[in-house]
N, C-alpha and C positions, 0 to 999 in steps of 0.2 A: 552549367556552372562548373568551372574548372576545379580539379582536385587541389586542395590546399597545398601550396608549396612554400616552404620556409627555407631561405638561404641565409645562413648566419656565419659563414666562414670568414675568417680574418686573415686568410692566406695572402701573402704579398710576394710577388716575384713570378718568374716563369713557371708555367704549369708543369708539374712533374710527369704528367702523362698517364696517370691512372688514379682511380679512386679506391679507397680501402674501406671495406665494411667487415662486420663480424662474420666469422665462419658460418656458412650455411649448411644445414643438414640436407644431404642429398637423399633421394629415394633409394636407399641402399638395399632394401629387400629385392627390388627389381634389378638394380645394377649388379648385385652380387649373386644373382641367380637363385634367390630364395623361394620363388614361386614360378609356376608355369604361366607364361604370358600368352593370352589368346587375343590377337589383334583382329582387325577387320570385322568387328561386330557392329553392324549398323543399328540394330534395334535390340535384339536379345538372342541368346543362344542357349540351347538345351544341353546340359551335361548329363549324359546317360550313366546310370549306375547299374551294375549287374551283380547279383548274388546267387549262389547255388548251395544246395545241400551236399552231402557226401556223394562225389561222382563215381568213385571206384566201387563196383559191386561184384558179387560172386558171379562167375561165368555161367552161361547156359547156352543151349543150342539156338535159342530164339533171340530176336531183337527185343529188348525189354527196357523201354524208356521210362524208368522209374525215378530218375533224378528230377529235380525241380529247378527251374531258372526263373528268377524274379528280376524284372527290370523296373527301376524307378528313375526319377530324374530330378535335377535341380536346374533352376533358371539363373543365368547370369545376365543382367540387364544394365549395361553401363548408363550412368546418369550424366547429363550434360552440365558443364561448368564453364565459367568465363572469367576473364580479367579485363576490366575496362578502366583506363586512367586517362585523364585529360590534363595536359600541361600547357601553360601559356608561355610562349617564347619571351614575352615581355619580362617575365620574372627573372630571366637569366642575363639581361642586358647589363646590369650593374655588377654581375658576378665576375670573378677572375677568369672565367671561361668564355667571356663575351667575344673575344677576338676571333674565336672559331665560328661565330655566328655570321660573320661578314659585316660589311659596312652599310649595305643596302637596308632600307626600311623593310624590305621583304626578306627578313633574315631567316636563319635556320636554327633548329635546336642544336646546341653544341654537340659535335659528333662524339667526342670522348664521353660525354654524359649520356648520350643516347645509347652508345655501345654498352656502357656500364649498366644502364637501366634495363636493357634487354636481358643481359646476363643475370641481373639481380631478380627480375620478375620470374624468369624461368627457374632459377634456383629456389625462390620462395615457394613457387608452385610445387616443385619437387619435394620440398620439405613438408608441405601440407599434405601432399599425396601420400608420402610415407606414413604420416600420422593417421591418415584416413584408412590406409590398408589394414591397420591393426586395431585402431581404437575409434574409428569414425562412427558417428551416429547419424542416420539419415535425417532425423528431425532437426538437426542443426544445419544452418545455412552453410553451404560450401563443403558439405560432408556427405559421404555415402556410408552405409553400414559396413564396418570393418569386420575382420575375422572374429575378434573377441565378442562383438555384439551379436553376430550370427551364431557363434558357438554357445554363448550363454543361453540363448533361446532354444537350443536344440537338445532334447532329452537323450539323443543317441550319443552325444559327445561324452567322453569319460571325464568326469569332474574330479579335481583334486583340491582339497582345502589347503591353502598355503599358510605361511607364517603370518602372525598378527602384525598389522601395520602399526598399531599402538605400541608394540614392543620392538619396533625398529624394522619390521619386514625382513627381507633377505639380507644377511650380512655375511662377512667373511667367516664368522664363527659358526653360522648354521647353513651356509650355502650347500655344503656337501650333503647334509641330510635332506634339504629341500629339493635339490636336484634328484636325489635318490627317490623321493616320492614320485616324481614325474616319470623317471625311467621304470620304476616298479609298476606303474599303471599302464605302460605301453603294452598293447595286446601282443601275445607271443607270436602271432602271425606276422607282425611288423618288425619285431626286434631283429636286427641284423640286416635289414634292407639297406641297400646302398644309398638311397636318397632320403633316409630317415634323419630328421634333424630335431633338436630341441631348440626352439626359437626362444630367446630370452631378452628381457628388457636390459637396457644399458647398465643399470645398477647391479643386476644379477651377474652380468658378464664381468663387471669390475670386481665384485665380491669373489667370484670364482677364481679370477686371475690372481687376486691378492692371497687367496687361501693356498694357492699353489706355491706361494713364497715360503711356506713351511712354518709360519709363525702363529698358526692357529692349531687347535687340537684336531688335526685331520689326518694324522699318520704319514705326512710327507717328510717329516724330519725337520730339524731346525734350519737346515740350509735350503729347504724347499726342493721343488722338482728340478732334477738335473743340477742340483747344487747351485742354482742361480739366485736364490733368495727372492727378493721382490723384483728382480730384473727379468720377469717372465715375458717372453715375446713369442710364445708358441702360436704358430699359424699353420693349419687350422687347429682348433682346440677341441678336445673330446672329453666326454664324461661317460664312464662305463661302456666305452666303445661306440657311443653315439655322438655325432658331431654337434657342437654348439654353434648356433648362428645368432649373432647379435642383431636383433631387429630394432633399429632406432625408433620406430614408431610405436613399439609396445609400451604401454603404461608401466611405470616403475612397479617392480615386484611380480609382474605377470610372466608366465611361461606357457608355451604351446609346443606339444610334441606331435609331429605329423610328417608324412612323406611329402617331399616337394611336389611330387606328381599328383597329390591330392588337393593342392592349393592353387587357385587360379586368380589371375588378374586379367580382367577384360577391358578392352578399349576399342576405339575405332582405329584411326591411324596412329601408330606410335610416333610418327613425326609431329603430330599435333602437340605433343608434350614438349617439343623443342622449338616450336615456331611462335615467335612473338612479332606481331605486325606493328610497325611504326607508321602512322598515317599523318602527313602534314595536311592540315585542313585549309591552308591558304588558297589552293587552287580549286577547292570544292565549295567553300562557303565564304571565302574572303577573310576568315578570322585568323588570329595569330595562334591558334591552338594546335597542338600535336596530340594525337590519340594513340594510346598503347592498347592493343587488343590481343587477347589470347583466348582460344576456345579449345576445349578437349572433352572427352568422355572417359569415365572410369567406373569400375565396380570390382568387387571381389566375390568369390564363392569357393566352396570346397565340395568335394564329391561325396565321400562316405564319412558320416559323422562318427560312427563307432570306431573309426581308425584315427581319431583325433583325441588328444589329451589336453585339457585346459586346466592350468594351475592358476587359481584365483586367490589373492591374499585375503585374509579375513580382517574384519574391522578391529 
């Protein structure tokens, strides 16, 4: 049975050459280098963790191996996902794109629509992938356990109780103190590391940017940072010396502090995330259907839980 297709356009005249859709959220955590990408995982991969006690000892004439080394591991196992759509070419014969289908009864899906659909499907998958990276729950169809799900279940992760959602969550008025809670909880061994980020939800990033305008009680002055008022366009943006990373997939009011090198995204072939197959079934089963197929694997994992800070809003 074909995927339900509804064509209700009233456009009249020569086709303009492109389709317009709402802006799609890309997988910005991957694209902007927010995590370590581990490709070519066919089944699963072991992430080794090493911890030691104090290595430096008082000198002696003998070899004295008194230090301890502890090896533990985490498993990253990408889960398989797919996109399957079926379109009937008949649905497009009365549309204003029909001229692109040709005059033969053995017609084709309009090329402009096919091109648009390919880009649209790939972008929608990227959007879902971004959301899964941070807030995914494996029990839900089309999702894998995201960082927040994994971290919430890990007793080693440093937990920070956040602002009350009932009181508005993180706002421009309290974002300085809330970000301060996260930075204060970062282990001293991590603070100052080059790849240490505070990953924040979009609403937190907005609140912090607005606070830099200087119109909140945050000590920046009435004209705001650099006397720019609300016209803040700082890139990259920092708080107490730690870089802020806007993670589009993080649920509102959540924050995570971690080293980029401690966060992993695992997959098979990276190219799978950009490959959408369009299969005309006319020469296969004689039907007028066109199938859209996409397959990929994905999962996330982190290495050392005690090196991660999870800020969770309270009810």
